[in-house]
N, C-alpha and C positions, 0 to 999 in steps of 0.2 A: 708526469705524473697523468695531467691531461692527453696525452697523445695516448698512453697506454689504456685508460676510459674507453678512449674514444676504439683502438683497436678491438678491445673485449665489445663493443659495441655492434660493432662490427661484425665482429668472432659471430658471437649470439646472433645476431642475425640470419647470416652467413649458415651457423650449423640450423636456426629454425625451418629455411629455406628449403636446407637438403631432406629434412625431416617431411615437410610439406609436400615437396617434389613427389618424395617418395611414397607418401599416402595417394597423393593422386597417380602415383606409376611413372613419371619421368623420371625415368632412369638413368636415360645419358645423361642427365644435365645434374640430377645429385648424385652422380658416382665423379663426375669430372671436378663436382664445386668439393667436394670430402676431399679427393687427391690432391686440388690447391692448399685445403688446411690443413692436410697429413691429417687428418680424422675417419673414422669406420665410420661405414653405412651397415648397422643391424641387416642380418641374411634375412629376417621376416618380413623387412621392409621392402627390401629390395626383391622380395617374392613377388607383391602387388600387384595386381594387373594398372596399365596403363591408364590413365584419365585427363588428364592434360600434357599437350605433346608441343615440342616446336616442331621444324624444319627438317633439324640435324635429328630431332631422334623418333621421327616417327619413317619405320623402313618401309611403310607401303602409303600409297595415297589414297586418300580417297575413291577416287575411280579404282585403283586398284583393287581395295577392298569389294567397293561394289561387283568387281567381273569377280574373284577369285571366291571370295570368303562369305557372301549374299547368298539368301535362300535363294533355292532355285528358280529357273525362270519360272514366269507363270503368265499365261495367256488368258485374259477371260476371256476371251470368246470361245475357246476352244470345253465346253461341257465336261469332257471326260478330266480335262486337266483339274479344273473347278471342284470335280463329285470327289477327286481324288487327294486332294489337297482339303478339303472340307472331309473327308475320311482322319486321314491325318491329325490335323488341327484335333477334331470332335475328342480324338484317344488321348493327346496331349492333355485333356482338360478333363478328362475324367476323373480326376483324384478334387477336382473343385467342390462337390457337395459334402465331401468329408471333413475338410478343411475349413474348420466351424470357428476358429479364432485366427486372430492376426499371424502367429507364429506358423501356424500348418498352410494357410493360406498362402505368406511371402515365401514358403518352402515350394508350396507348388506353384505361385509366377519364377521365380528361380530358375526351377528345372524347363519351363515354358521359355523362357529366355535364351537359354545356353540351346535350347533345342533349335534356332535360328529358323523354324519352322516360319514366324515372321521375323524379319530381319529391321533394324532398326530404322534401315535406311528405305523400308518397301513404299512409304509417305510416300519418298519420292518416286523411286521406281517401280511400284507395284501398286498402286495408291488402291485401286481395288479389291485387292485381298487384304488391306491393309480394313477397311470398313467392310469387308467381308466378316472378319475376324470378329468386330463386334457385335454382328446381326449375331453370327451362329452361338457364343454365347449369350445371350439372348434369347434366344430358344431352349436353353439347356436350364434356365434361369436368371432372373435378370437381378442380382444378388449384389455385394460386395465387391464381390471379384471381377467383376465386369469394370469400377470403377477404378480401383488398383491396378486392373490392363490396362486402362485407356490412360491412367497417370503414368505409368511407364511408356509406354508406347506413343503416346504423344504429346503429355505436354511436359515430361523431363528429354526423354530420344525426339523427338519432333522439332521442342525448342531447338537444341544443337544443330540439328539436322537443318532448321531455318532460318538461325541467326548465331550460327557458328559460323570462323572462319575456316579452309579446309582441313587443319590440322585436328580443331576442336570436333570436325564431323569426322574423321579416319578414327581419333582416340575413340569414338563408338564400339569398335570393332574388338577390345580389349574389354569395353565394359561388360558387350555382349555375352563373350566368351565365358569371363569370371562368374556372369550369372548375380551382379551386382544391383541393386535398385536405388533409384532414384526417386525424386520426390517433386511438387513445383510449387515455389513459395510464392506466391502471389496474395491471395488473401490477406487481409489485416481485421483486428479484432473490432477496430473501427472503421472499417471499410470494407464489410461484407457484398452479402450478392444485391441487397439495393443499395447500393452506393456507387457502382461503375468502377472506373479504373481509377482508383485514389490510392497512395504508394509514399507512409511518410520515413518506411526505412530507409537509413541514407548508406550508402557507397561511396567514401570519399576518397578522394586518389591524394598521398601522402607524395609529394615531390623528394622529399627527402631520402624518406627508401624506397619509391619506386614500387610502392606496392598500394593496394586499396584497404579503405577500413570498413570492412562491415560492421554497423549500428543499431540498432532499436532504442528508439529516442527513449519512448513511454511505453505503456503498456500496451495502450491504445493502438499504435505500431507493433503488435507482435503478429508474426504470422498467425492464423489461427483457420481451426480446421483444415489444416493440411493432411490431405490420403494420402496415407502411405507416411508420412511426417515422420514414425515411429521407428519404423525398420529398417530405410531406406539409408546406405551409405552413404549417398552424395543428392546433389541437389542442384535445382537452378532456380536462382533468388532474383525475384524482382523488387529492385531497389530502387531511389533517384541519386542516381550521378551525381554528384559533386568534384569539381577543379575550380580551384582556385578561389574557392567560397562562391563559385556559380554552380546552379542548379541545370541541368540538362535534360532533364523529367526521369522516367523510369528508363532503366536498360536492364540485360540481363546478365547474370554472371553465377559460372559456374564451379558450385565449391564442393570440397568433401566436408562429409558431417562426422564420420567415425571413422576411429583407427582398426587395427588390422583385427585387434581384441575385440570389435565390437562398441568402443569405449566412446562417449560424446567428447570432439574434440573440442579443447580450450576455447571457452568464452563462449560456448551453444548450449543455450540450453531448452533442454524438450519435456513436456510434459502433455501425456493422454487424456484427449480433449473427456471421456470416461464411456461409459453404457451406451448403446442408442438401443429405438427402438425396434429397430430393423440394421441388418447389416454389421454386424459386429465380430463379423470376420475380418474386418476393416478397422486399420488402424489408423485414427485422424488424428495430430498434435497442435499445440499452440506450439510455438517456436520463439526466441528469443535471441537478440546476437550480441556481446559485448565486447565491442570491440576487434571483433574477428580480423587478421590480418590476413589479405588474399595477394596472391601473386601476379602479374602485371594480366599471364596468360589468362586470370580468372573471367574476365570483359569478353564476352561474347561477341566476336567483332567481326563477323559479316558486314555489317552496315555501319557500325561505327566505331573507331578505337581511341587509345588516348598516345598520342606520340609526341614527344619532346617535351612533354609536360601540358598537351594543349589537348584540345576536343575535337577530332577530325571527324569526315563525314565521309565512309570509304567508296560509297558506290551513290549514286545519282537518285536511290533511292533514299530519303530523310526517315530519320528514326523518327514515328510516329504508332499513333495505337492499331494501327491496322497491321505494321509492320511488327510491332511484339507482341500483338494479340493474335498475331499466325494459327498460334494452337487452340486459342477459343476457338475458331471459325473450324477448324475438323474436328473439332471438341464436340462442337455442336451440333453440324452435320449428322457427326457419328450419336453421340445420344439421342439425338432425332428418330435417326433408323434404329436405335436400340428399343426405345419405348414402341416404336410398332411392329419391330418385333415381337418383344413382349404381348403387349395385346393383344396381339395376333394368336398367337400360341395358348393363351388367356381363352381366349373366344374355340378354338380348336379343342380342347382340353374337355370345356365344358359341353362343347355338344356332342360330344363323344358320349360325355355323363347322361346327360338331356335325351339324347337317341335310346340311352338302356333302363331309364327312369321310366316304372309304371305310375299314373294318377288314378285316381275314379273322379270319372266325369259324366255327365249327366247321362250319356248315350252309352256311358258302361268305359271299360279302361281305356286309355290313350295313353301315347308317350309324352313325355314334358315336353320334348324338340317340338311338339305337333299342337303346342298354345300357341294361342295366333299373337299376345304380348311377347310369348319369348322370341317367335317365329319372327315377329318385327325386329326386335333386336338384334338377331342373328341377320337379319338382311341390310339394315340401320347401318350397323359395323362394319359389314361388308364394305357397305357402297361408302362409306366415308374410310376406313384403313385405305383399301385398294385407291384412293384419289391420293391420299396422302404418300403413298408407296410412288405412285409413276410421278407425282412431283417433286419428290426429294431425291428417287433413282437422279430425274433431269437435273435437281441442283448437285449431285455427286459428280456428274459428267464435266460439268462446266467446272467446278472448280477440280477434280485432276489433272483437268489442262492445265491449273496454273499450277498445280503441285508436282506433275511432272517437268515445266519450263523451269520451275522457279519464280513465278510472278509472281504481284501482292494481286488480291480478285479485288474487281472497279467495284465501284459503289453500288450497282444493281445485283450484282452474287452475293455481295458481304450481306443487302437488306434482304436476299432470295434465302440467302441461308439463315436469317436470324428470324425470318418467317418461319423457315422450314420447321426451328427449334420449338419455336411458340406453339404452332399450328400441330404439329406434332403428338405433341407431350399434352394437350389442352383434350386433341382427341384421342389420345390413347388414356387418360383419364376419363374423360365424359364418356366415352364409350366403357369402359372397367365398372364403373361407377352404374351405366345403364341395365347391364347384366349380371352384377351383384344383386339388386332388386328384386327380379324375376325368378330368381332362382334358390329361394329360399335358406337352408340350413344350408345347404351345398357351399355356399359362401362364405362357411365359418370354419369351412375343415382343413386342416393340413392337406397338403400333398396336392391342391388344386389349382393351383397358381394365385389364390385370393393373397396370398400369406404376403407375398411379395410387391403385391399393386402398391403399398406405402412407397416404394425403388420411385416410381414412376414419379411422386413429391417430389423427392430426390433430382430429379431429371431435371424436374420446373424450374430447379434453380440452380445448377449448375453449370458454367462454364456461361455464364450471364444468364441472371434469372431473367423469365420472360416478360416482368415488368418493365426492365430497365430496357429489353431489347424493346417493346415496344416504345418506350420513351425516346428510344435514338430511331425508332423508323417514321416517329413523327416531327423530331427537330430534323432529322434531315431533309421531310417534304416543305418545312418552312423555310430551311434554307436556300433548298432549289426554286421553292415559289418566291423566294425573296429575290435571289441570283437571276432569274426570267424578268422578272416586269412586270409592269402592266400587260404589257403586249400579249406575255405568252401566257401569264393569266389569263387574259382575254380569250386568247384560242386554243385555253386547255377547257374554257368554259365551253366551246362549242364541241367539244372532241365528245372521243367515247367514255373519259373518267371525271365527264363534268360533275358529279356527285365527287369524287374524291376532292378534287380542287378546290369545288364550292367550299369543302369542309375544312380545308386545310388555309383558304383566304378567312373565312369565317371566326376561325381561331388566331389567325394572325390579328385581326381586326383587336379581338378581346384583349391579346396581349401586349398591341403595341404602346399601349398608355405605361407602360410599365418601362420602355427605355432598356437602358443598359443597370440602370436601379436592381440591384441584386435580391433586396430584400423585397420589394416589389413584384419584382418577376416570379419569385419563390410563392407572394401568396396569390398574382393573381394565377400561375401555376393549381396553384390549392383550390382555387372558385373553380376553374374550370379541369376537373381533371378528366371527367369522364368523356369531355370532347377529345383529348388529348388520347385517352386510350381508345373511342371510338374511330377518329384517322385514324389509327395503325392500325384497326380492325381494315378500314376501306386497302388500305395499301396492302395489308397479307390475300385478301378477296384479290382482289386486283393481279400479285403475282402467281397465285393459286390458279387463278382463269386464263392467262396468258403465257405463263413459261412455258418450256417446254417438258415433252413427258419421255419416260424411260422404265427401264424394268429392272430391278435388282442381276448380278453374274448368277445367283443360283436359283431363281426361277420361284414359284411358289413356297412358304414357309413352312416349315416340317415341325410338327410338337414332339422335341424331346426334352420334355420339361422333367426335372430333376426334385423332389423333394428338402425343400428347404430345410437348414437344420433348427429343429426346436431346444437348444441351447447352444452353450459355450463355454470354453473353460475361460471361468474371470481371473485366473491367474498364469495367462498366456503369458505373461512378461517373462515370470524363469524360463520357460522354455526356447528362449534366445538363447543362440549358439553367437559366435563370432560368424558377423558374416561373411559370405564365401570372398575371395583374394584372388 
């Protein structure tokens, strides 16, 4: 009887794996397992696109896919190539303004994904195209679709490109061909944008079944504000990897969230976050996992894996925040560039209006654009936006080299990306507000671009809140000061950046009495919070002053703003059909 129960458990687990592999599209494995058990795999499951594969089931290598099925070659130095691709991309997103709810917006993205105008591997193979696409969307209008787009191509697919093994990267071919959507599950309810990378969701290795068990231990660990989390069939989830009771820190896992009929898989609960003040064409979700079992192949294994029930580092590069957070770096830069483009478009449209607006002046009629205060705003905005565009384009060039080579950015580049994110969005917010104050009731009107300004606030806390990034800049500067010792500090006080060195040394002196006492350190940081952020500002100024300059491949910004929707279908969930398979 015991043997029979054991055999039944094994058979049930095997059938579950057949279904799971079919949901993920690993056709060869599922069919082989089915034949060995004498069971039939439903044709509807056999028709699904591949997500996870093994070397035996992958018909083409990642390299073969890149050569044969990826998007056409893109030469960023050829103006005609850039212009032709720009026109094709803008045509492909022409329906974005009309896609006013998540169901319609998701459908537009599915078609864009299937068009292969931007391949999931272009982040690695043609990064200039990847960043250009984000800027182009911002010239049309910085709305919820832009967030949906970067979640799909950067956070979801980009995480697989950056963290996945060859077979996992190759599986992107089928996901793209099917137009399937993915989300990135990192942020948790009690570890939001102001908390840094804190992960309480667990993914525990079950040696007995050779599976992972993904679990949300409490409501505070529920994945929170997950963009595209309601409409996505796939997901990359960041969870604490536990093997034999030992935590190995955050790692990335690839999973299927819905079946072929669009129903959530067992153990997964998704809740819509509700109506927002802006970007209601984007779904945001809270997600719980109740002991969801994942196959061994679910762990993205470029840098680490589980072998013979033990944790194994697969490369010389150890798993750390800079590795697992690679897509946060690309995302920060893409968001910074989009914010600049959006603010520039706002100024272009407002300037066009101001040239045509006639006012009564002291000496007679005068154009609004000739008012000295507004002329000053346009002049100051142009200077500020141009400075940040040149700096950010220079940062992008450096990051593009890393993306092509598959290397992790060094500490200086990580800091430069943080500076670009912080300063681009601050400049965009400041200049948009300065403009708003000088153009009267025009700033209250629809189809002016001002209705999208709240999206700049979204940019401020997406992919790392600006305050967290400032704290990181200061922390790393203090670590460098401590590592360099007194001699380096003295040398720095005599150098070009003496004010920054002095501020760092002074702040270190004030925090030093806390030692390693966390409570005392927290109290000291609270007391000296202004100095922490002031030092971060000095670091940012140094990067902007000394960093290399460049230009974006498309040249000057073009205003293509399309009026944002004034309403949306609140019953959009009823329009969701079965996801494309």
